[in-house]
C-alpha positions in Angstrom: 39.0 23.6 53.3 41.6 20.5 54.7 45.2 20.2 53.2 44.0 16.7 51.9 41.3 18.5 50.0 42.9 21.2 48.7 45.9 18.7 47.1 43.4 16.1 45.4 41.6 18.9 43.4 43.7 18.1 39.5 45.1 20.6 38.1 43.7 23.1 36.1 43.3 21.6 32.3 45.3 24.5 30.4 42.8 25.6 27.4 43.3 23.8 24.4 45.0 26.1 20.9 42.5 27.8 18.0 42.3 25.2 15.5 43.5 27.4 12.3 40.7 26.4 9.5 42.4 25.2 6.2 41.4 27.6 4.4 43.6 30.3 6.0 46.4 27.4 6.6 46.2 26.9 3.2 46.8 30.2 1.9 49.8 30.5 4.0 51.8 28.3 3.0 50.8 29.0 -0.9 49.5 25.3 -1.7 46.2 25.4 -3.3 45.8 28.9 -3.0 48.8 30.2 -5.2 48.1 27.2 -7.4 44.4 28.6 -8.3 46.0 31.8 -8.8 48.5 30.9 -11.3 46.3 28.7 -13.2 43.6 31.9 -13.6 47.0 33.7 -13.8 47.9 31.6 -17.2 43.9 31.1 -18.6 43.8 34.8 -18.5 47.4 35.4 -20.6 45.9 32.9 -23.0 42.7 34.5 -23.4 43.5 38.0 -23.4 47.1 37.7 -26.1 45.8 37.7 -29.1 43.7 40.6 -28.1 46.9 42.1 -27.0 48.0 41.7 -30.9 45.0 42.4 -32.8 44.4 46.1 -31.5 48.3 47.8 -32.0 48.3 45.6 -35.6 44.7 47.4 -36.6 47.0 50.8 -36.1 49.5 49.9 -37.9 50.4 52.0 -41.0 52.3 48.9 -43.3 50.7 47.5 -45.8 50.7 44.0 -44.5 50.7 41.8 -40.7 53.1 43.6 -38.8 53.9 43.6 -35.1 54.5 45.5 -33.6 54.0 48.1 -36.1 56.9 50.2 -37.4 54.5 53.4 -38.0 51.1 54.0 -36.6 48.3 55.0 -38.6 44.6 55.0 -38.7 44.3 53.6 -42.5 42.6 50.4 -42.3 39.9 51.6 -39.8 39.2 54.1 -42.9 39.6 51.1 -45.0 36.7 49.1 -43.5 34.2 52.2 -42.8 34.7 53.3 -46.8 34.3 49.8 -47.9 31.1 49.1 -48.9 31.3 45.1 -48.7 32.7 46.0 -44.7 29.8 47.3 -44.3 27.4 45.4 -45.5 28.6 43.2 -44.1 28.5 44.8 -41.0 24.8 46.3 -40.9 23.9 42.2 -42.4 25.7 40.9 -38.8 24.1 43.9 -36.3 20.5 43.1 -38.3 20.8 39.2 -38.4 21.6 39.8 -34.4 19.1 42.0 -33.1 16.4 39.4 -34.4 18.4 36.8 -33.3 18.7 38.3 -29.7 14.7 38.7 -29.6 13.3 35.7 -30.5 15.7 34.1 -28.0 14.9 36.3 -25.6 11.4 35.6 -25.9 11.4 31.7 -26.0 14.2 31.4 -23.8 12.7 33.1 -21.6 9.6 31.2 -21.6 11.3 28.2 -21.9 13.2 29.1 -18.8 9.5 29.4 -16.9 8.1 26.2 -17.9 10.8 24.6 -16.6 11.3 26.3 -13.3 7.8 26.9 -12.5 5.6 23.7 -14.0 6.4 20.0 -12.8 5.5 18.1 -15.0 7.1 14.8 -15.8 10.2 14.6 -18.5 10.8 18.3 -17.2 15.0 17.0 -16.8 14.9 15.5 -20.3 13.6 18.9 -21.9 16.3 20.8 -20.7 19.0 18.5 -21.4 17.2 19.1 -24.9 17.6 22.7 -24.9 21.1 22.9 -23.8 22.2 19.8 -26.7 23.9 22.7 -28.4 26.0 23.5 -25.9 27.8 20.1 -25.8 27.3 18.5 -29.3 30.3 20.4 -31.1 29.1 23.4 -33.9 30.0 22.1 -37.3 28.1 18.7 -36.4 25.1 20.8 -36.1 26.0 23.2 -38.9 26.2 20.2 -41.0 22.4 19.2 -39.8 21.1 22.5 -40.5 22.2 22.9 -43.4 20.9 19.6 -45.0 17.5 20.4 -43.3 18.1 24.5 -44.2 18.4 22.8 -47.9 15.3 21.0 -47.9 13.3 23.8 -46.8 14.7 26.3 -49.0 15.8 28.6 -46.3 19.6 28.2 -46.9 20.8 32.5 -47.6 17.4 33.7 -46.4 17.4 35.6 -43.3 14.6 33.6 -41.5 17.9 30.9 -41.7 19.7 32.9 -40.4 17.8 34.3 -37.5 16.4 29.7 -37.3 20.2 28.9 -37.3 21.3 31.2 -34.3 18.3 31.3 -32.1 19.5 27.3 -31.8 22.2 27.5 -30.7 21.6 31.1 -28.9 18.4 29.4 -26.5 20.7 27.3 -24.1 22.6 31.0 -22.8 19.2 32.8 -22.5 17.7 29.9 -20.8 20.8 29.2 -18.1 20.4 32.7 -17.4 16.9 32.9 -17.0 17.1 30.2 -14.5 19.6 31.1 -12.6 16.9 34.6 -11.6 14.4 32.5 -11.3 16.0 30.8 -9.0 16.4 33.8 -6.8 12.5 35.2 -7.6 10.3 35.1 -4.3 6.7 33.0 -5.2 5.6 34.6 -2.7 5.2 38.6 -4.4 3.3 37.1 -7.1 0.7 35.4 -4.0 0.7 38.6 -2.2 -0.2 40.9 -5.6 -2.9 38.4 -6.5 -4.7 38.7 -3.3 -4.5 42.7 -3.6 -6.5 41.8 -6.8 -4.0 42.0 -9.5 -4.3 39.8 -12.7 -1.7 37.5 -13.9 -0.6 39.3 -16.5 0.3 42.7 -14.2 1.8 40.8 -11.7 4.4 39.6 -14.8 4.7 42.6 -16.0 5.1 45.2 -13.3 6.0 42.5 -10.8 8.1 39.6 -11.9 10.2 40.9 -15.4 11.1 44.3 -13.5 12.5 41.7 -10.8 14.2 39.3 -13.3 15.2 42.9 -15.9 19.5 42.1 -15.4 18.5 38.5 -16.3 16.4 39.3 -19.1 18.8 42.0 -20.4 22.1 39.5 -20.0 20.4 36.7 -22.3 19.3 39.2 -24.8 23.2 39.9 -24.8 24.8 36.4 -24.7 22.0 35.9 -27.8 23.0 39.5 -29.4 26.7 38.7 -29.2 27.0 34.8 -29.9 24.7 36.2 -32.8 27.3 39.0 -34.0 30.0 36.5 -33.3 29.1 33.3 -34.7 30.6 32.1 -37.7 30.4 28.0 -38.7 26.6 27.7 -38.7 27.3 31.3 -41.0 29.9 30.3 -43.6 27.3 27.5 -44.0 24.9 29.1 -44.8 25.8 32.3 -46.5 24.9 33.5 -50.6 26.2 36.1 -52.1 23.7 38.3 -50.5 23.9 37.4 -46.8 27.3 37.5 -45.6 27.3 38.2 -42.2 30.8 40.5 -40.8 32.7 36.9 -38.9 32.1 35.1 -42.6 33.8 38.6 -44.6 36.3 38.5 -41.1 37.4 34.6 -42.5 37.4 34.8 -46.3 39.6 38.3 -46.2 42.1 36.1 -43.8 41.8 33.1 -45.7 41.8 34.0 -49.5 44.0 37.2 -49.1 46.3 39.4 -47.2 44.2 42.6 -46.0 45.1 44.2 -43.1 41.7 45.7 -42.8 40.4 42.8 -40.7 42.5 44.0 -37.8 40.4 46.9 -37.6 37.3 44.9 -37.8 38.5 42.2 -35.2 39.2 45.4 -32.6 35.5 46.9 -33.1 34.5 43.5 -32.6 36.5 43.2 -29.3 35.3 46.7 -28.0 31.6 46.2 -29.1 30.7 42.8 -27.9 32.9 43.6 -24.5 30.7 46.8 -24.4 27.0 44.8 -24.9 28.1 42.2 -22.0 29.1 44.8 -19.9 26.4 46.3 -20.0 23.7 43.7 -18.0 26.9 44.4 -15.2 26.3 48.2 -15.3 22.6 47.9 -15.2 22.4 45.2 -12.6 25.3 47.0 -10.0 23.1 50.4 -10.1 20.2 48.4 -8.9 21.9 46.6 -5.7 23.1 50.4 -5.3 19.8 52.0 -5.6 
């Protein structure tokens, strides 16, 4: 090759430096990443702070609320478990919560299946109607339920409590079930049908086991909601039916009884345990 041809060749173009992803740049300069971390930390602190105060107070040996406790004792837990009124309220809440959880899981599961698999006009409107209790303030729903139940003579009855709490718990069940069904492979139903399985057999032996974590999560959310609900329970209560949240509300507003600290601590532990069960089951299934 001649020198002229060599001289006219363009210089080699240097390689362009790799462009650093925006996410990495944000993490290095501490912009959006640190901002979100700060917001999450502050939110977690606000949510955890009341629990961090109430639980130590429940072990106080004093006769009034004091933080930090000067003396440590289990007297208020003993007062809770030996009080007929507190134990009756706890038993009532657990029984109603179980009925609400079963009812809401069955109705919410049916609604989720219909919204997920059926293509009919007005499906979006029906879904919005089911989700309405999450948007409408609880006091508005409680007053509406109270006015209707007065005419139907359902105030102060177990059926009234179950209906009222089920209406409020349905959105949680439907949301969880729709999430589970969105990842369900419909070809499994077709494969089962080609092998001779009836729709009921396919549902019980294939569909239900695969969406079991979602069903358990919906059951847990409905149970916890009914167990903790106080606004509707205040309107529907009677001398014979008083839930634990209503008893706690009366204890803090009508009298100074530190037993409520023990009751609150037990409620936090119980609800946390119930909500964590589906997570353990899901993790165990994924490990298998």
